[in-house]
C-alpha positions as CSV (number, residue, x, y, z in Angstrom):
1,M,-8.0,-52.1,30.5
2,P,-9.9,-50.6,33.4
3,D,-12.9,-48.4,33.1
4,Y,-10.7,-45.8,34.9
5,F,-8.7,-45.2,32.0
6,K,-10.5,-43.9,29.1
7,S,-7.3,-43.1,26.9
8,L,-3.7,-43.8,27.7
9,T,-1.1,-41.4,25.3
10,V,2.9,-42.4,25.4
11,L,4.3,-38.6,25.2
12,E,8.1,-39.7,25.2
13,E,9.9,-42.6,25.3
14,F,13.5,-43.4,26.7
15,D,15.4,-46.6,27.2
16,S,14.7,-46.1,31.3
17,H,10.8,-44.9,31.6
18,K,7.7,-43.5,29.6
19,I,6.2,-40.3,29.9
20,V,2.3,-41.1,29.4
21,L,-0.8,-38.6,29.4
22,E,-3.8,-40.5,31.0
23,N,-6.9,-39.3,30.6
24,I,-8.8,-40.5,33.5
25,S,-11.8,-40.6,35.1
26,F,-11.6,-39.1,39.0
27,L,-13.9,-38.0,41.0
28,G,-17.1,-38.2,38.1
29,Q,-14.9,-35.9,36.0
30,S,-12.8,-36.4,33.6
31,L,-8.8,-34.7,33.7
32,D,-5.8,-35.4,31.9
33,V,-2.9,-36.4,33.9
34,K,1.2,-36.9,33.0
35,T,3.0,-39.8,34.3
36,K,6.3,-41.4,34.4
37,H,6.6,-44.7,33.7
38,V,9.5,-46.9,35.1
39,V,10.2,-50.6,34.6
40,L,13.0,-52.3,36.7
41,P,13.6,-55.7,35.5
42,P,12.6,-58.3,36.4
43,N,9.9,-57.5,38.7
44,T,8.9,-53.7,39.3
45,H,6.8,-51.5,38.1
46,E,7.1,-47.6,39.5
47,V,5.0,-45.5,38.0
48,Y,5.2,-41.4,39.4
49,I,2.0,-39.0,38.7
50,L,3.9,-35.2,37.3
51,S,0.7,-33.4,37.5
52,G,-2.8,-33.1,38.5
53,P,-4.4,-33.1,41.9
54,L,-2.3,-36.1,42.6
55,K,0.8,-34.8,41.9
56,N,3.5,-36.2,43.5
57,T,1.9,-39.3,44.2
58,S,4.0,-42.7,43.3
59,F,3.5,-46.4,43.0
60,I,5.4,-49.1,43.7
61,E,4.5,-52.3,42.6
62,K,6.4,-55.5,42.8
63,Y,5.3,-58.9,41.3
64,V,6.6,-61.9,42.4
65,P,5.9,-65.6,41.2
66,S,4.2,-67.7,44.0
67,S,2.8,-71.2,44.3
68,L,-0.5,-69.8,43.2
69,G,0.5,-67.8,40.2
70,T,1.8,-63.8,40.6
71,D,1.8,-62.0,44.5
72,I,1.3,-58.2,43.9
73,T,2.8,-55.8,46.2
74,I,1.6,-52.5,46.0
75,I,3.8,-49.3,48.0
76,V,1.5,-46.1,47.6
77,D,2.8,-42.7,48.8
78,L,-0.3,-41.2,48.1
79,Q,-0.5,-37.1,47.9
80,I,-3.3,-34.7,47.8
81,N,-2.9,-31.3,46.8
82,G,-5.0,-28.0,46.2
83,F,-8.1,-27.6,48.0
84,L,-8.7,-31.6,48.0
85,K,-6.6,-31.8,51.1
86,F,-9.1,-30.2,52.7
87,I,-12.4,-33.0,51.9
88,P,-12.8,-34.9,54.7
89,F,-12.1,-39.3,54.0
90,L,-11.4,-38.5,51.4
91,R,-7.5,-40.0,51.2
92,Q,-9.7,-43.4,52.2
93,I,-11.8,-43.1,49.3
94,L,-8.8,-42.6,47.0
95,I,-7.1,-46.1,48.5
96,R,-10.4,-47.8,48.1
97,K,-10.7,-47.0,44.5
98,M,-6.9,-47.1,43.6
99,G,-7.8,-50.8,45.3
100,N,-10.7,-51.2,42.7
101,V,-8.6,-49.8,39.9
102,M,-5.6,-53.1,40.5
103,N,-8.0,-55.2,40.7
104,E,-9.6,-54.2,37.2
105,F,-5.8,-54.5,36.0
106,V,-5.4,-58.1,37.1
107,K,-8.7,-59.5,35.8
108,C,-7.7,-57.5,32.5
109,A,-4.4,-59.4,32.6
110,E,-5.8,-63.1,33.3
111,L,-8.9,-62.2,30.6
112,Y,-5.7,-61.5,28.1
113,S,-3.4,-64.5,29.2
114,R,-6.1,-67.0,28.7
115,N,-6.9,-65.6,25.6
116,L,-3.1,-65.5,24.3
117,S,-3.1,-68.8,25.6
118,A,-6.6,-70.3,23.7
119,K,-4.0,-68.9,20.6
120,E,-1.4,-71.5,20.8
């Protein structure tokens, strides 16, 4: 798991979604953020931020097999709240950070996949 995430706790679990408390590192600070995760088979993962300075932000991730592996498309609706919306260039910094976190997820998934293959 990327270093950005300090811990994840599933608060509620439903057939259609999970509510998760994520302890994250945000702009150098530890922060608890509640999120809703929805998996839509066969290839979509939606994340909605329910609390914190990015409340109402959403990420829609689509995973599509390709000849080179898997193509990942992410649509982000970034909502910055409170005093943070007055910080110049914060939107660009956050978008870059989100890209870095997704790249770390891909590396973790590839490593996990290789480890599974090695055990077989």
